[in-house]
N, CA, C and O atoms as CSV, one atom per row, in Angstrom:
chain,resi,resn,atom,element,x,y,z
A,1,GLU,N,N,-19.935,4.918,4.611
A,1,GLU,CA,C,-19.209,5.739,3.745
A,1,GLU,C,C,-18.037,6.430,4.410
A,1,GLU,O,O,-18.128,6.848,5.564
A,2,ILE,N,N,-16.961,6.550,3.702
A,2,ILE,CA,C,-15.839,7.291,4.197
A,2,ILE,C,C,-15.381,8.232,3.165
A,2,ILE,O,O,-15.250,7.800,2.020
A,3,ALA,N,N,-15.108,9.524,3.436
A,3,ALA,CA,C,-14.561,10.446,2.481
A,3,ALA,C,C,-13.366,11.176,3.099
A,3,ALA,O,O,-13.435,11.731,4.195
A,4,TYR,N,N,-12.270,11.146,2.339
A,4,TYR,CA,C,-11.121,12.022,2.742
A,4,TYR,C,C,-10.851,12.794,1.515
A,4,TYR,O,O,-10.536,12.259,0.452
A,5,ASN,N,N,-10.991,14.159,1.700
A,5,ASN,CA,C,-10.594,15.059,0.662
A,5,ASN,C,C,-11.120,14.689,-0.666
A,5,ASN,O,O,-10.455,14.889,-1.682
A,6,ASN,N,N,-12.362,14.126,-0.691
A,6,ASN,CA,C,-12.956,13.704,-1.950
A,6,ASN,C,C,-12.013,12.664,-2.698
A,6,ASN,O,O,-12.260,12.488,-3.891
A,7,SER,N,N,-11.026,11.999,-2.167
A,7,SER,CA,C,-10.256,11.154,-2.829
A,7,SER,C,C,-10.639,9.685,-2.813
A,7,SER,O,O,-10.399,8.940,-3.763
A,8,ILE,N,N,-11.224,9.311,-1.735
A,8,ILE,CA,C,-11.822,7.947,-1.534
A,8,ILE,C,C,-13.264,8.203,-1.241
A,8,ILE,O,O,-13.622,8.817,-0.236
A,9,LEU,N,N,-14.109,7.710,-2.159
A,9,LEU,CA,C,-15.487,7.878,-1.991
A,9,LEU,C,C,-16.119,6.960,-1.037
A,9,LEU,O,O,-16.888,7.419,-0.193
A,10,MET,N,N,-15.848,5.619,-1.099
A,10,MET,CA,C,-16.362,4.662,-0.146
A,10,MET,C,C,-15.462,3.465,-0.219
A,10,MET,O,O,-14.767,3.150,-1.185
A,11,ARG,N,N,-15.572,2.790,1.017
A,11,ARG,CA,C,-15.021,1.431,1.115
A,11,ARG,C,C,-16.235,0.438,0.853
A,11,ARG,O,O,-17.351,0.681,1.311
A,12,GLN,N,N,-15.991,-0.573,0.173
A,12,GLN,CA,C,-17.107,-1.522,-0.174
A,12,GLN,C,C,-16.801,-2.754,0.510
A,12,GLN,O,O,-15.790,-3.416,0.275
A,13,GLN,N,N,-17.734,-3.073,1.409
A,13,GLN,CA,C,-17.568,-4.400,2.134
A,13,GLN,C,C,-18.017,-5.588,1.174
A,13,GLN,O,O,-18.869,-5.374,0.312
A,14,THR,N,N,-17.518,-6.664,1.310
A,14,THR,CA,C,-17.816,-7.823,0.419
A,14,THR,C,C,-18.391,-8.997,1.273
A,14,THR,O,O,-18.858,-8.781,2.392
A,15,HIS,N,N,-18.350,-10.145,0.765
A,15,HIS,CA,C,-18.941,-11.423,1.466
A,15,HIS,C,C,-17.939,-11.663,2.619
A,15,HIS,O,O,-18.324,-12.397,3.528
A,16,LYS,N,N,-16.722,-11.140,2.688
A,16,LYS,CA,C,-15.795,-11.349,3.732
A,16,LYS,C,C,-16.396,-10.888,5.071
A,16,LYS,O,O,-17.437,-10.235,5.145
A,17,GLN,N,N,-15.649,-11.286,6.133
A,17,GLN,CA,C,-16.071,-10.740,7.437
A,17,GLN,C,C,-16.056,-9.207,7.443
A,17,GLN,O,O,-15.234,-8.583,6.772
A,18,ALA,N,N,-16.919,-8.646,8.164
A,18,ALA,CA,C,-17.069,-7.224,8.144
A,18,ALA,C,C,-15.731,-6.528,8.681
A,18,ALA,O,O,-15.403,-5.430,8.231
A,19,ASN,N,N,-14.987,-7.163,9.619
A,19,ASN,CA,C,-13.696,-6.497,10.093
A,19,ASN,C,C,-12.541,-6.854,9.133
A,19,ASN,O,O,-11.421,-6.414,9.392
A,20,ALA,N,N,-12.723,-7.564,8.123
A,20,ALA,CA,C,-11.606,-8.078,7.231
A,20,ALA,C,C,-11.144,-6.821,6.266
A,20,ALA,O,O,-10.061,-6.799,5.680
A,21,GLY,N,N,-12.056,-5.862,6.200
A,21,GLY,CA,C,-11.663,-4.749,5.304
A,21,GLY,C,C,-12.156,-5.040,3.807
A,21,GLY,O,O,-12.499,-6.174,3.472
A,22,PRO,N,N,-12.172,-4.008,2.973
A,22,PRO,CA,C,-12.707,-4.092,1.657
A,22,PRO,C,C,-11.741,-4.754,0.720
A,22,PRO,O,O,-10.534,-4.786,0.962
A,23,GLU,N,N,-12.316,-5.320,-0.427
A,23,GLU,CA,C,-11.399,-5.826,-1.453
A,23,GLU,C,C,-11.047,-4.831,-2.427
A,23,GLU,O,O,-10.069,-5.013,-3.151
A,24,PHE,N,N,-11.777,-3.760,-2.516
A,24,PHE,CA,C,-11.410,-2.593,-3.326
A,24,PHE,C,C,-11.934,-1.349,-2.738
A,24,PHE,O,O,-12.649,-1.320,-1.737
A,25,VAL,N,N,-11.520,-0.262,-3.447
A,25,VAL,CA,C,-11.921,1.072,-3.062
A,25,VAL,C,C,-12.168,1.847,-4.321
A,25,VAL,O,O,-11.758,1.449,-5.411
A,26,PHE,N,N,-12.826,2.933,-4.162
A,26,PHE,CA,C,-13.194,3.893,-5.364
A,26,PHE,C,C,-12.299,4.953,-5.108
A,26,PHE,O,O,-12.331,5.482,-3.996
A,27,VAL,N,N,-11.412,5.390,-6.069
A,27,VAL,CA,C,-10.545,6.538,-5.994
A,27,VAL,C,C,-10.858,7.510,-7.145
A,27,VAL,O,O,-11.217,7.153,-8.267
A,28,LYS,N,N,-10.671,8.863,-6.712
A,28,LYS,CA,C,-11.010,9.927,-7.699
A,28,LYS,C,C,-9.903,9.965,-8.745
A,28,LYS,O,O,-8.733,10.062,-8.375
A,29,ASP,N,N,-10.230,9.891,-10.067
A,29,ASP,CA,C,-9.423,10.017,-11.178
A,29,ASP,C,C,-10.006,11.085,-12.092
A,29,ASP,O,O,-10.960,10.812,-12.821
A,30,SER,N,N,-9.487,12.225,-12.071
A,30,SER,CA,C,-10.084,13.374,-12.777
A,30,SER,C,C,-11.458,13.658,-12.298
A,30,SER,O,O,-11.606,14.060,-11.144
A,31,HIS,N,N,-12.499,13.481,-13.097
A,31,HIS,CA,C,-13.886,13.769,-12.709
A,31,HIS,C,C,-14.656,12.536,-12.441
A,31,HIS,O,O,-15.885,12.605,-12.413
A,32,ARG,N,N,-14.025,11.375,-12.234
A,32,ARG,CA,C,-14.843,10.215,-12.041
A,32,ARG,C,C,-14.136,9.390,-10.830
A,32,ARG,O,O,-13.012,9.640,-10.394
A,33,PHE,N,N,-14.890,8.492,-10.427
A,33,PHE,CA,C,-14.224,7.550,-9.351
A,33,PHE,C,C,-14.114,6.231,-10.063
A,33,PHE,O,O,-15.033,5.705,-10.691
A,34,LYS,N,N,-12.822,5.715,-9.896
A,34,LYS,CA,C,-12.384,4.328,-10.395
A,34,LYS,C,C,-12.453,3.323,-9.433
A,34,LYS,O,O,-12.049,3.619,-8.308
A,35,LYS,N,N,-12.875,2.202,-9.630
A,35,LYS,CA,C,-12.838,1.024,-8.798
A,35,LYS,C,C,-11.408,0.420,-8.888
A,35,LYS,O,O,-10.908,0.052,-9.951
A,36,VAL,N,N,-10.823,0.354,-7.729
A,36,VAL,CA,C,-9.423,-0.228,-7.703
A,36,VAL,C,C,-9.318,-1.394,-6.772
A,36,VAL,O,O,-9.475,-1.213,-5.565
A,37,ALA,N,N,-9.061,-2.586,-7.263
A,37,ALA,CA,C,-8.887,-3.797,-6.440
A,37,ALA,C,C,-7.593,-3.690,-5.649
A,37,ALA,O,O,-6.541,-3.414,-6.225
A,38,LEU,N,N,-7.652,-3.904,-4.337
A,38,LEU,CA,C,-6.469,-3.739,-3.502
A,38,LEU,C,C,-5.342,-4.758,-3.900
A,38,LEU,O,O,-4.158,-4.513,-3.666
A,39,GLU,N,N,-5.751,-5.884,-4.498
A,39,GLU,CA,C,-4.799,-6.862,-4.917
A,39,GLU,C,C,-3.981,-6.321,-6.054
A,39,GLU,O,O,-2.884,-6.827,-6.290
A,40,ASN,N,N,-4.439,-5.334,-6.768
A,40,ASN,CA,C,-3.735,-4.851,-7.843
A,40,ASN,C,C,-2.749,-3.605,-7.548
A,40,ASN,O,O,-1.978,-3.144,-8.390
A,41,ILE,N,N,-2.872,-3.186,-6.378
A,41,ILE,CA,C,-1.890,-2.056,-5.866
A,41,ILE,C,C,-0.525,-2.676,-5.521
A,41,ILE,O,O,-0.422,-3.558,-4.669
A,42,LEU,N,N,0.438,-2.222,-6.159
A,42,LEU,CA,C,1.793,-2.605,-5.902
A,42,LEU,C,C,2.441,-1.892,-4.672
A,42,LEU,O,O,3.002,-2.520,-3.774
A,43,TYR,N,N,2.332,-0.642,-4.699
A,43,TYR,CA,C,2.812,0.240,-3.551
A,43,TYR,C,C,2.271,1.640,-3.617
A,43,TYR,O,O,1.695,2.033,-4.631
A,44,VAL,N,N,2.427,2.344,-2.641
A,44,VAL,CA,C,1.908,3.737,-2.569
A,44,VAL,C,C,3.004,4.657,-2.248
A,44,VAL,O,O,3.731,4.325,-1.311
A,45,GLU,N,N,3.221,5.630,-2.791
A,45,GLU,CA,C,4.307,6.663,-2.468
A,45,GLU,C,C,3.709,7.999,-2.147
A,45,GLU,O,O,2.827,8.478,-2.860
A,46,ALA,N,N,4.199,8.643,-1.024
A,46,ALA,CA,C,3.703,9.885,-0.590
A,46,ALA,C,C,4.585,10.963,-1.178
A,46,ALA,O,O,5.807,10.819,-1.222
A,47,THR,N,N,4.023,11.951,-1.591
A,47,THR,CA,C,4.706,13.226,-2.067
A,47,THR,C,C,3.945,14.382,-1.448
A,47,THR,O,O,2.999,14.902,-2.041
A,48,GLY,N,N,4.372,14.796,-0.214
A,48,GLY,CA,C,3.820,15.837,0.453
A,48,GLY,C,C,2.254,15.479,0.900
A,48,GLY,O,O,2.096,14.504,1.636
A,49,SER,N,N,1.211,16.170,0.514
A,49,SER,CA,C,-0.050,15.833,0.982
A,49,SER,C,C,-0.753,15.161,-0.217
A,49,SER,O,O,-1.977,15.207,-0.334
A,50,TYR,N,N,0.005,14.569,-1.058
A,50,TYR,CA,C,-0.488,13.666,-2.179
A,50,TYR,C,C,0.125,12.389,-2.105
A,50,TYR,O,O,1.202,12.271,-1.520
A,51,ILE,N,N,-0.491,11.334,-2.680
A,51,ILE,CA,C,0.126,10.126,-2.794
A,51,ILE,C,C,-0.139,9.618,-4.263
A,51,ILE,O,O,-1.138,9.927,-4.913
A,52,ASP,N,N,0.884,8.794,-4.711
A,52,ASP,CA,C,0.784,8.092,-5.962
A,52,ASP,C,C,0.586,6.592,-5.730
A,52,ASP,O,O,1.384,5.953,-5.044
A,53,ILE,N,N,-0.479,6.040,-6.305
A,53,ILE,CA,C,-0.878,4.719,-6.081
A,53,ILE,C,C,-0.400,4.022,-7.312
A,53,ILE,O,O,-0.984,4.217,-8.378
A,54,PHE,N,N,0.649,3.203,-7.228
A,54,PHE,CA,C,1.198,2.393,-8.326
A,54,PHE,C,C,0.567,1.094,-8.382
A,54,PHE,O,O,0.552,0.346,-7.405
A,55,MET,N,N,0.014,0.785,-9.561
A,55,MET,CA,C,-0.647,-0.530,-9.946
A,55,MET,C,C,-0.057,-1.159,-11.035
A,55,MET,O,O,0.784,-0.596,-11.735
A,56,GLU,N,N,-0.491,-2.414,-11.238
A,56,GLU,CA,C,0.019,-3.165,-12.417
A,56,GLU,C,C,-0.338,-2.414,-13.666
A,56,GLU,O,O,0.351,-2.578,-14.673
A,57,THR,N,N,-1.361,-1.604,-13.671
A,57,THR,CA,C,-1.957,-1.052,-14.923
A,57,THR,C,C,-1.604,0.414,-14.931
A,57,THR,O,O,-2.031,1.054,-15.892
A,58,GLY,N,N,-0.911,1.039,-14.040
A,58,GLY,CA,C,-0.516,2.490,-14.121
A,58,GLY,C,C,-0.490,3.104,-12.768
A,58,GLY,O,O,-0.216,2.417,-11.784
A,59,LYS,N,N,-0.767,4.387,-12.679
A,59,LYS,CA,C,-0.543,5.193,-11.484
A,59,LYS,C,C,-1.674,6.307,-11.370
A,59,LYS,O,O,-2.048,6.981,-12.329
A,60,ILE,N,N,-2.165,6.413,-10.094
A,60,ILE,CA,C,-3.281,7.395,-9.856
A,60,ILE,C,C,-2.716,8.229,-8.762
A,60,ILE,O,O,-2.145,7.697,-7.810
A,61,THR,N,N,-2.863,9.589,-8.868
A,61,THR,CA,C,-2.421,10.391,-7.931
A,61,THR,C,C,-3.643,10.984,-7.042
A,61,THR,O,O,-4.643,11.409,-7.621
A,62,LEU,N,N,-3.558,11.006,-5.754
A,62,LEU,CA,C,-4.739,11.478,-4.926
A,62,LEU,C,C,-4.355,12.541,-4.039
A,62,LEU,O,O,-3.184,12.647,-3.676
A,63,ALA,N,N,-5.300,13.381,-3.641
A,63,ALA,CA,C,-5.021,14.428,-2.686
A,63,ALA,C,C,-5.296,13.933,-1.331
A,63,ALA,O,O,-6.340,14.342,-0.822
A,64,ILE,N,N,-4.527,13.093,-0.618
A,64,ILE,CA,C,-4.711,12.490,0.599
A,64,ILE,C,C,-3.218,12.190,1.087
A,64,ILE,O,O,-2.282,11.925,0.333
A,65,ASN,N,N,-3.161,12.275,2.454
A,65,ASN,CA,C,-1.819,11.910,2.998
A,65,ASN,C,C,-1.708,10.442,3.188
A,65,ASN,O,O,-2.721,9.745,3.239
A,66,LEU,N,N,-0.468,9.930,3.298
A,66,LEU,CA,C,-0.205,8.421,3.359
A,66,LEU,C,C,-0.940,7.851,4.681
A,66,LEU,O,O,-1.609,6.820,4.606
A,67,LYS,N,N,-0.802,8.512,5.812
A,67,LYS,CA,C,-1.411,8.008,7.023
A,67,LYS,C,C,-2.874,7.698,6.838
A,67,LYS,O,O,-3.354,6.587,7.062
A,68,ASP,N,N,-3.574,8.776,6.402
A,68,ASP,CA,C,-5.028,8.695,6.179
A,68,ASP,C,C,-5.362,7.537,5.319
A,68,ASP,O,O,-6.252,6.757,5.657
A,69,PHE,N,N,-4.663,7.382,4.176
A,69,PHE,CA,C,-4.874,6.411,3.082
A,69,PHE,C,C,-4.599,5.015,3.848
A,69,PHE,O,O,-5.454,4.133,3.766
A,70,ASP,N,N,-3.553,4.827,4.507
A,70,ASP,CA,C,-3.259,3.470,5.238
A,70,ASP,C,C,-4.394,3.193,6.168
A,70,ASP,O,O,-4.900,2.071,6.192
A,71,GLU,N,N,-4.831,4.187,6.957
A,71,GLU,CA,C,-5.805,3.869,7.915
A,71,GLU,C,C,-7.282,3.568,7.300
A,71,GLU,O,O,-8.087,2.807,7.838
A,72,SER,N,N,-7.500,4.237,6.163
A,72,SER,CA,C,-8.753,3.804,5.503
A,72,SER,C,C,-8.768,2.452,4.872
A,72,SER,O,O,-9.825,1.842,4.713
A,73,LEU,N,N,-7.533,1.945,4.487
A,73,LEU,CA,C,-7.561,0.656,3.925
A,73,LEU,C,C,-7.763,-0.413,4.906
A,73,LEU,O,O,-8.471,-1.391,4.670
A,74,ASN,N,N,-7.127,-0.221,6.026
A,74,ASN,CA,C,-7.351,-1.171,7.153
A,74,ASN,C,C,-7.138,-2.680,6.650
A,74,ASN,O,O,-7.967,-3.562,6.879
A,75,ASP,N,N,-6.031,-2.875,5.992
A,75,ASP,CA,C,-5.799,-4.118,5.341
A,75,ASP,C,C,-4.402,-4.647,5.767
A,75,ASP,O,O,-3.379,-3.987,5.585
A,76,PRO,N,N,-4.418,-5.894,6.353
A,76,PRO,CA,C,-3.043,-6.359,6.804
A,76,PRO,C,C,-2.046,-6.711,5.748
A,76,PRO,O,O,-0.885,-6.966,6.067
A,77,ASN,N,N,-2.472,-6.737,4.427
A,77,ASN,CA,C,-1.531,-7.002,3.397
A,77,ASN,C,C,-0.680,-5.690,3.054
A,77,ASN,O,O,0.295,-5.752,2.305
A,78,PHE,N,N,-1.081,-4.578,3.607
A,78,PHE,CA,C,-0.365,-3.355,3.300
A,78,PHE,C,C,0.425,-2.945,4.524
A,78,PHE,O,O,-0.121,-2.934,5.627
A,79,LEU,N,N,1.679,-2.612,4.365
A,79,LEU,CA,C,2.625,-2.187,5.502
A,79,LEU,C,C,3.412,-1.036,5.182
A,79,LEU,O,O,4.035,-0.937,4.125
A,80,ARG,N,N,3.392,-0.082,6.161
A,80,ARG,CA,C,4.331,1.087,6.046
A,80,ARG,C,C,5.668,0.610,6.306
A,80,ARG,O,O,5.952,0.003,7.339
A,81,VAL,N,N,6.611,0.909,5.260
A,81,VAL,CA,C,8.029,0.552,5.358
A,81,VAL,C,C,8.958,1.804,5.412
A,81,VAL,O,O,10.172,1.710,5.593
A,82,HIS,N,N,8.341,2.901,5.253
A,82,HIS,CA,C,9.100,4.285,5.237
A,82,HIS,C,C,8.182,5.296,5.422
A,82,HIS,O,O,6.984,5.079,5.241
A,83,ARG,N,N,8.622,6.443,5.782
A,83,ARG,CA,C,7.667,7.499,5.999
A,83,ARG,C,C,6.901,7.885,4.676
A,83,ARG,O,O,5.775,8.379,4.729
A,84,SER,N,N,7.510,7.656,3.568
A,84,SER,CA,C,6.903,7.928,2.275
A,84,SER,C,C,6.385,6.629,1.461
A,84,SER,O,O,6.036,6.756,0.288
A,85,TYR,N,N,6.351,5.558,2.021
A,85,TYR,CA,C,6.070,4.346,1.249
A,85,TYR,C,C,5.162,3.377,2.139
A,85,TYR,O,O,5.409,3.094,3.311
A,86,LEU,N,N,4.133,2.938,1.439
A,86,LEU,CA,C,3.251,1.783,2.011
A,86,LEU,C,C,3.286,0.735,0.874
A,86,LEU,O,O,3.003,1.053,-0.281
A,87,ILE,N,N,3.635,-0.509,1.223
A,87,ILE,CA,C,3.755,-1.618,0.262
A,87,ILE,C,C,2.571,-2.675,0.353
A,87,ILE,O,O,1.914,-2.835,1.382
A,88,ASN,N,N,2.384,-3.316,-0.715
A,88,ASN,CA,C,1.464,-4.500,-0.684
A,88,ASN,C,C,2.450,-5.738,-0.459
A,88,ASN,O,O,3.222,-6.117,-1.340
A,89,LEU,N,N,2.364,-6.278,0.681
A,89,LEU,CA,C,3.340,-7.259,1.060
A,89,LEU,C,C,3.337,-8.480,0.038
A,89,LEU,O,O,4.364,-9.132,-0.153
A,90,SER,N,N,2.234,-8.738,-0.558
A,90,SER,CA,C,2.127,-9.969,-1.463
A,90,SER,C,C,2.868,-9.619,-2.817
A,90,SER,O,O,3.060,-10.493,-3.663
A,91,LYS,N,N,3.255,-8.385,-2.982
A,91,LYS,CA,C,3.858,-8.020,-4.261
A,91,LYS,C,C,5.331,-7.947,-4.132
A,91,LYS,O,O,5.974,-7.672,-5.145
A,92,VAL,N,N,5.950,-8.162,-3.002
A,92,VAL,CA,C,7.363,-7.992,-2.724
A,92,VAL,C,C,8.052,-9.205,-3.501
A,92,VAL,O,O,7.635,-10.355,-3.361
A,93,ASP,N,N,9.142,-8.881,-4.336
A,93,ASP,CA,C,9.690,-9.831,-5.105
A,93,ASP,C,C,11.103,-10.116,-4.354
A,93,ASP,O,O,11.493,-11.281,-4.281
A,94,GLU,N,N,11.842,-9.103,-3.818
A,94,GLU,CA,C,13.050,-9.305,-3.136
A,94,GLU,C,C,13.222,-8.471,-1.958
A,94,GLU,O,O,12.574,-7.428,-1.876
A,95,TYR,N,N,13.967,-8.793,-1.104
A,95,TYR,CA,C,14.467,-7.999,0.155
A,95,TYR,C,C,15.926,-8.128,0.222
A,95,TYR,O,O,16.479,-9.225,0.313
A,96,ILE,N,N,16.636,-6.854,0.172
A,96,ILE,CA,C,17.823,-6.693,0.369
A,96,ILE,C,C,18.305,-5.611,1.281
A,96,ILE,O,O,18.243,-4.431,0.935
A,97,GLY,N,N,18.761,-5.968,2.387
A,97,GLY,CA,C,19.187,-4.958,3.396
A,97,GLY,C,C,18.272,-4.009,3.796
A,97,GLY,O,O,17.499,-4.336,4.697
A,98,SER,N,N,18.185,-2.835,3.295
A,98,SER,CA,C,17.274,-1.767,3.621
A,98,SER,C,C,16.356,-1.397,2.353
A,98,SER,O,O,15.865,-0.278,2.201
A,99,GLN,N,N,16.202,-2.342,1.566
A,99,GLN,CA,C,15.320,-2.139,0.364
A,99,GLN,C,C,14.449,-3.449,0.136
A,99,GLN,O,O,14.866,-4.578,0.392
A,100,VAL,N,N,13.230,-3.174,-0.361
A,100,VAL,CA,C,12.446,-4.331,-0.902
A,100,VAL,C,C,12.217,-3.872,-2.298
A,100,VAL,O,O,12.160,-2.672,-2.570
A,101,PHE,N,N,12.071,-4.906,-3.275
A,101,PHE,CA,C,11.815,-4.692,-4.616
A,101,PHE,C,C,10.444,-5.206,-4.945
A,101,PHE,O,O,10.029,-6.290,-4.536
A,102,ILE,N,N,9.715,-4.330,-5.750
A,102,ILE,CA,C,8.452,-4.592,-6.209
A,102,ILE,C,C,8.400,-4.239,-7.704
A,102,ILE,O,O,8.631,-3.084,-8.061
A,103,ASP,N,N,8.103,-5.205,-8.583
A,103,ASP,CA,C,8.135,-4.821,-9.967
A,103,ASP,C,C,9.373,-4.234,-10.398
A,103,ASP,O,O,9.314,-3.330,-11.231
A,104,GLU,N,N,10.472,-4.609,-9.959
A,104,GLU,CA,C,11.816,-4.062,-10.186
A,104,GLU,C,C,12.109,-2.696,-9.702
A,104,GLU,O,O,13.121,-2.090,-10.053
A,105,ARG,N,N,11.189,-2.194,-8.863
A,105,ARG,CA,C,11.394,-0.754,-8.353
A,105,ARG,C,C,11.958,-1.023,-6.875
A,105,ARG,O,O,11.418,-1.843,-6.132
A,106,ALA,N,N,12.978,-0.343,-6.538
A,106,ALA,CA,C,13.549,-0.403,-5.147
A,106,ALA,C,C,12.844,0.575,-4.387
A,106,ALA,O,O,12.764,1.758,-4.719
A,107,ILE,N,N,12.258,0.004,-3.214
A,107,ILE,CA,C,11.433,0.720,-2.156
A,107,ILE,C,C,12.416,0.723,-0.926
A,107,ILE,O,O,12.905,-0.326,-0.507
A,108,PRO,N,N,12.684,1.963,-0.361
A,108,PRO,CA,C,13.489,2.087,0.832
A,108,PRO,C,C,12.690,1.558,2.047
A,108,PRO,O,O,11.476,1.725,2.161
A,109,VAL,N,N,13.427,0.935,2.908
A,109,VAL,CA,C,12.979,0.436,4.255
A,109,VAL,C,C,13.723,1.094,5.296
A,109,VAL,O,O,14.927,0.891,5.451
A,110,SER,N,N,12.953,1.988,6.118
A,110,SER,CA,C,13.711,2.723,7.162
A,110,SER,C,C,13.859,1.851,8.369
A,110,SER,O,O,13.110,0.886,8.521
A,111,ASN,N,N,14.785,2.148,9.225
A,111,ASN,CA,C,15.127,1.378,10.522
A,111,ASN,C,C,13.873,1.308,11.305
A,111,ASN,O,O,13.586,0.285,11.925
A,112,THR,N,N,13.059,2.435,11.299
A,112,THR,CA,C,11.798,2.461,12.149
A,112,THR,C,C,10.906,1.288,11.825
A,112,THR,O,O,10.271,0.716,12.711
A,113,TYR,N,N,10.856,0.930,10.553
A,113,TYR,CA,C,9.772,-0.082,10.116
A,113,TYR,C,C,10.412,-1.477,9.814
A,113,TYR,O,O,9.705,-2.460,9.591
A,114,LYS,N,N,11.715,-1.524,9.815
A,114,LYS,CA,C,12.503,-2.696,9.412
A,114,LYS,C,C,11.912,-4.047,10.085
A,114,LYS,O,O,11.500,-4.981,9.398
A,115,ASP,N,N,11.914,-4.053,11.558
A,115,ASP,CA,C,11.720,-5.076,12.311
A,115,ASP,C,C,10.200,-5.618,12.060
A,115,ASP,O,O,9.905,-6.810,11.968
A,116,GLN,N,N,9.382,-4.634,11.974
A,116,GLN,CA,C,7.912,-4.956,11.576
A,116,GLN,C,C,7.851,-5.746,10.268
A,116,GLN,O,O,7.228,-6.805,10.190
A,117,LEU,N,N,8.500,-5.216,9.264
A,117,LEU,CA,C,8.447,-5.812,7.888
A,117,LEU,C,C,9.130,-7.302,7.899
A,117,LEU,O,O,8.678,-8.245,7.250
A,118,LEU,N,N,10.207,-7.362,8.678
A,118,LEU,CA,C,10.828,-8.757,8.748
A,118,LEU,C,C,9.946,-9.826,9.390
A,118,LEU,O,O,10.044,-11.002,9.038
A,119,GLN,N,N,9.162,-9.462,10.245
A,119,GLN,CA,C,8.112,-10.420,10.863
A,119,GLN,C,C,7.262,-11.014,9.857
A,119,GLN,O,O,6.724,-12.092,10.111
A,120,HIS,N,N,7.058,-10.395,8.654
A,120,HIS,CA,C,6.136,-10.901,7.740
A,120,HIS,C,C,6.791,-11.914,6.675
A,120,HIS,O,O,6.159,-12.524,5.812
A,121,PHE,N,N,8.149,-11.976,6.896
A,121,PHE,CA,C,8.916,-12.895,5.930
A,121,PHE,C,C,9.408,-14.114,6.564
A,121,PHE,O,O,9.670,-14.099,7.766
A,122,VAL,N,N,9.556,-15.171,5.860
A,122,VAL,CA,C,10.220,-16.418,6.275
A,122,VAL,C,C,11.486,-16.539,5.404
A,122,VAL,O,O,11.407,-16.606,4.178
A,123,PHE,N,N,12.712,-16.567,6.105
A,123,PHE,CA,C,13.924,-16.653,5.390
A,123,PHE,C,C,14.407,-18.055,5.481
A,123,PHE,O,O,14.466,-18.631,6.567
A,124,LEU,N,N,14.757,-18.620,4.354
A,124,LEU,CA,C,15.468,-19.898,4.369
A,124,LEU,C,C,16.904,-19.819,3.753
A,124,LEU,O,O,17.169,-19.008,2.866
A,125,GLY,N,N,17.872,-20.750,4.296
A,125,GLY,CA,C,19.196,-20.570,3.823
A,125,GLY,C,C,19.979,-19.848,4.853
A,125,GLY,O,O,19.465,-19.418,5.886
A,126,LYS,N,N,21.275,-19.719,4.543
A,126,LYS,CA,C,22.198,-19.010,5.620
A,126,LYS,C,C,22.033,-17.533,5.439
A,126,LYS,O,O,21.827,-17.015,4.341
A,127,LYS,N,N,22.129,-16.906,6.525
A,127,LYS,CA,C,22.162,-15.430,6.572
A,127,LYS,C,C,23.666,-14.983,6.389
A,127,LYS,O,O,24.578,-15.623,6.913
A,128,ASN,N,N,23.878,-13.888,5.644
A,128,ASN,CA,C,25.201,-13.262,5.722
A,128,ASN,C,C,25.495,-12.627,6.908
A,128,ASN,O,O,24.573,-12.076,7.509
A,129,LYS,N,N,26.688,-12.602,7.385
A,129,LYS,CA,C,26.962,-11.918,8.749
A,129,LYS,C,C,27.464,-10.598,8.411
A,129,LYS,O,O,27.775,-9.808,9.303
C-alpha cells in the first residue's frame, strides 16, 4: 500500500509483471475513493500542491504534488513535459514546436523535457528548417 496525503489509497498490481506498475489507481474524490484506469488519463496538471487529473470522462483534483504522483505511478507511458504537466504519451494527437496536443488541448513542452519527449516519437516526412 502507498498513501500520499490520503490522495492515493493504493496501487493495485495485476497479472502483469510486478515491476510493470499498476493498470489503475484509487484516487480520493470527495469522501470516496474512485478507481481510475491509467489508460483513461489524458494528462495531469499541477497547480501548487494540488494536481488536476484530466480524463476522458472528466477531472479529479487531488492534494498531492506532481512529482509524488509521477513517482507513485511508475508508468513508462507517462512523461513529464513541463514543471506543471505530466502527459500520457499514448494520448498525444499532435506535436508542434514547443507544444503537444491532447484532446485539442495545448500542453506546453519546456526545453528541459523536450529531448526526452522527442525520443518517444517517430517522425516521418521532411522536417522544416
